N, C-alpha and C positions, 0 to 999 in steps of 0.2 A: 385479421386484428381481433375482432371479437368486440363487442360494446364497451366492456369494462376498460380496455386498452384505448379505444378511440376516445371514450369520456376523458381518461388520464391526458391523452396528447391534448385535447382541447383546453385542458386545464393549465397544463404545464408548458407545453411548447406554443406559447404565445409570444411571438417574436418581438424583442423589442426594436423601436425604429432608430435607435443611435448605433453609430458605427465609431469605432476609434481609430485613430492614426497615431504614428509615432510609434510607440511599444503596445499601444491598444490594450487589449484582454490580458497581456503579461502584467499589466499593473496588479493584478490580483495577489500575486505573493508578496508584492510591497506594502499592499493594503493591510495583509496578515500580518507583516512585520510591524507596521506601523502602528497596529491594535497591541501589539506586544511591546512598545516602546523602542524597536529597533529601526524606526526610520520616521520622518517627518514629510507633512506636504505642505505646500503653499499653491493658492489660486490667484489666478489674474482675470478679472471680469474684464470684458471688452470695452474699449473706449467709445466704440461707435457699431451699429448693427453690422453684422456678417464679418466682423474681426475673428470673432471666435473665443471660447473660453479655454484657457491653458490651465492645466493642473499639473504641477511638478512634485514629483516624489523623491525625497532623499534616500537611495536604497544603498548608500555606503558601506554600512554594515552588513547588508547582505551579500554585497559584491567584494567584501575586503579591499575597497580601494573607492577613491572619490567617484560617485556617479550619480547622475539624475535620470529621473526616468519621466518623460512628459508624455500626457494623453490630451486629444483634442476629440470631440465628439460631435455627432449632428451633421448638420450642411458643411461645416466648416472642415471637417475631415474629409468628406467627398472631394472638396476642392483641393486640398493638399494631396490627395492621392494622385491627382491629375498633374502634379508638377514635379519637378526635380527633386532630388534628394537635398541638394544644395540649397535651393529656395525655402523648402521647408524647413531646414536647418537655421537659417538665417532669420527665419521669421521668428522661430522658437527663442533664438538667442537675445531678438530684439524684445521680445516680451519681458523675458527674464532679465534683461538689462533694466528696463522699467522698474523690476520689482526689487531688486538690490542695490540700484544706484549706478551711476557711471563708473567705469573704471574697477569695479568692485569685481569683476568676474574673472577668473583665472584664464590661462591659455588653456583651450580646448585639446584634448589630447586625440580623441577619436568620436566617433557618432554613428548610429545605426537608425536608419527610417524602416519602420515596417508598414505594410498596407494591408491591414486587417480586413477591411472592405472588399478588397479584392481576393481575399482567400476562396479558390473555387469551392471548398466543402463548407463553408459558412457564410460567405458574403457578408461578414461583419456582424452578424446577427447572433444572438443568444437567447436562452429561454427566459421567459418572465413568469413568475407564478401568480395568476389570475386570481381574484377573488373568489373564495370558496375552495380554492386548492387545498388539499391535505397530505401529509405525509404518505396515506395509503394510494393517492394518485400517483405519486411518484415512485413508490414500489411497485405499482402495478406496470409503470413505463418501463421499470428495470426488469420485469420478470422476462426471463428467456422463453423462446417458442417450445411449443410441446416437444418432449423428447430432447429437449436441449439442443436444437438445431441450429439455432441462433440466439447469441447472447448481446446485450445491449449496455453500452458505457455512453458516457457523456456527461457533461455538467448538468443537464437537464433531468438526470436519474440520480444526482446527489442530492440526499436530503438536507445535509448541512452546509454545503459548499455550491448550491446551484448558481448559474449565471458566471462563474469564474473558471479561469484555467485550472485553479487548485482543484475545484469539483471534478473537472474533467479527467485531470491527473490522476485524482484518488479513484476514481470510477473506473479507469482503466486497469488499475492495479486490482480492484475488487473483482472485476471481471476476469482478469487472468487467474485469479485464484479459483474462481468459479470453474473455468474450464479446466484446470489442472485437476481440480477435486473430481470433476466427473470423468475426466480422462483416466485418472488413477484408480477410481473406484473400484472395488473388488469384483472379479469376474462372478457373476452369478446373483450379486447383491448390488445391481445398479440404483442410482437415484432415478426412480422412475418418473413418468410424465405427471402420474396422480400425486407426487410428491413435490411438485414445483413450488408449492407454497411455503416449504421449509427453506427453499433457497432464499428467499426474501425475509425469512426471519433469522437470517445468519446474522450475529451482533457485528456491530462497527469495527469493534477490537476483538477477534476470535481468539479464544485460547486453545492451547494444545492440551489434549486430553492426556497427553503422555505427562510432559514437563511441568504443564499449567502455567507456562509463560505465554504472554499475548504477542500477537503480531509477528512479523517476520524478524529475524534476528541473523547477525553474521555467523552465528556459530551453528544454531539448528536448523538454518535455512528458512524458507517460505512455508508459510501455513496453507496446507492442503486441505481440502474437503468440500462439502461435508461427505463423510464415509458414513455407511448406513448399516446398523446392528439391528436385524430383523427380528429381536426378541420380544414377546409380548402382543399385545394389541396393536399399538402404535409403535412405530420404528423409532429407534434413538439414532439422532445424528449428532457425529461429533467430528472434530477438527484435529489436525496433526501435523507437526512440524515435519519437513521432508526427512532430516536425519533422524528425529526421535523415531520415526517410522521406519525408516530404511536399515538401522542398524539393530533392528528387533529380530531376533532369529527365526521367527515365523514369515517375516516378509521377504519377499524375492522381488527384485527389481530385473524386468527382462521386456523386450519388445517396447520399451517407453511405457510400460505399467508397472505400479506397483500391486502386488496381491498379498494376501495376508494380513492386512491391516486391521481388519476386524477382529481376527483371532488373536492378535498381538495386543489390542486393547482390551479384550475380554480377559486374557490372562493378567494383564498389568495392573487390573484394579485389585487385585489380590496382593500385590508385591508393594512393600515399603522398601523406598530408596535408603541404601547404606550409608550413603554420605552423611555425615555427621550434622550437618545444617538442615538437610531433607528430613532426617531421621528426628531431629528436634521439633519439627512442624508435623510429624506423621504424615510425611507426603508420600502416596503411592504413586502409580505410573511408571516404576521403573522395569524394564524389560532386560537390561543387559546383564547377564549373569557371569561370573567368574569361570574361566576356562578349566579351572580345577575342580573335578566333580565332586569333590569334599566340601568345598566352600559354599557358603549360603549367601553370599554377597550379591546383591543386585543394584544396578545403578542406572541413572538417566545418561543420556548421552553427553549432555554438559559435565555432569560429574565425573564420568570417566575421564573425560579430557583435563579436569580440574586436579586430577590426581597425577597428572604427567604422562597418562597413557596416550599413545599414538596410534589411530588404526590405520592398517594397511601400510607398517612401517616397512620399508625396504630394506632394513637391516635385518629383518626376520621373514625371509621369503617362505618358510615351512609354516608360518602361522597364518590362519585365514585371516583375511582383510575385515572381517567383522568382528574377530575374536577379541576379547578383552580379559585380562588377569588383573585382581586386586593387587595394592602394593605388596601383600605379604607372600603373594605366588609368585612374583615375577623373578624373583631371586633364583629360583629353582630352574628358571629357563635362561639364567645367564644376563638378566635385564635389570637395569637400575632399578632399585625398591621403588621411587617414587616419592610422592607427597602422602604421608598417612593422613589420610581425610575422612576416614571410613572409622566406625565405632567398633571397638572390639569386640563387642558382643554379639556382632553381626559377621564376624569373620569364622 
């Protein structure tokens, strides 16, 4: 582990002594919704010692149907985990009846009882940031092992959402991107172990170096990276959407790897997108050129689709799956012209 990682573990992974029952840690998304005004919560203090403290969250807006989530913690949670689901349900309903009044509860449609404390991978525990813990400690805990042999996720590695299921989920997506970036790194220019610190400097909301958009999208796909451009004294690391990279002519996808991404990005820095909206913003990063050799139009992946173009169109099997033609030059191929979203000065 090394002293830095061990120190981070001592500060970050201080296990809380509480264990949650009913829907336990799943309360985190509801709590986030409550802060956004999408849910409310009510608590009921115990009438006598040992009865337990029940906290109810109204998550109806999160579930698109009437729903309450109940959490119980501490020693009471341990007791509830040892009894049947029906016993736990009746106890929770009895407490809720005290809160809302007799006869105010509608008929129950269904219920689900979870036992967070019995989960073999967590045993009901979660991280707690000790006094003196810093963001650097969390980043150290999230750092992969040398040569990227092992990657670490979990709520304890989340800077903004530690101790929550939300943090665990987000960190899992973060490390998935990290592994994809390492896997797709250009052969011959890998992200080496001495550059491991750069992985932890990756922004929380990475932007694609080609289109400039942040995070994963339904159109461009997931953000991969970092890719490493070894120009100058210090390497330049950049991120790229899967589709933005894949449909660049320099990029090949084979054997589960993307190659040529760095070459495509180096060229894209000199190319302005011909889409009218991007041209108005003087936005570069466009690598997809018109298949007509006389045309100077270059576009981003999304901008190509915006014009009505369909890559790998089965109606035109003779055209390369990655080929693109601007609206003006589609007519010569017997295709519909599509939407005129390009500046005439670039065609």
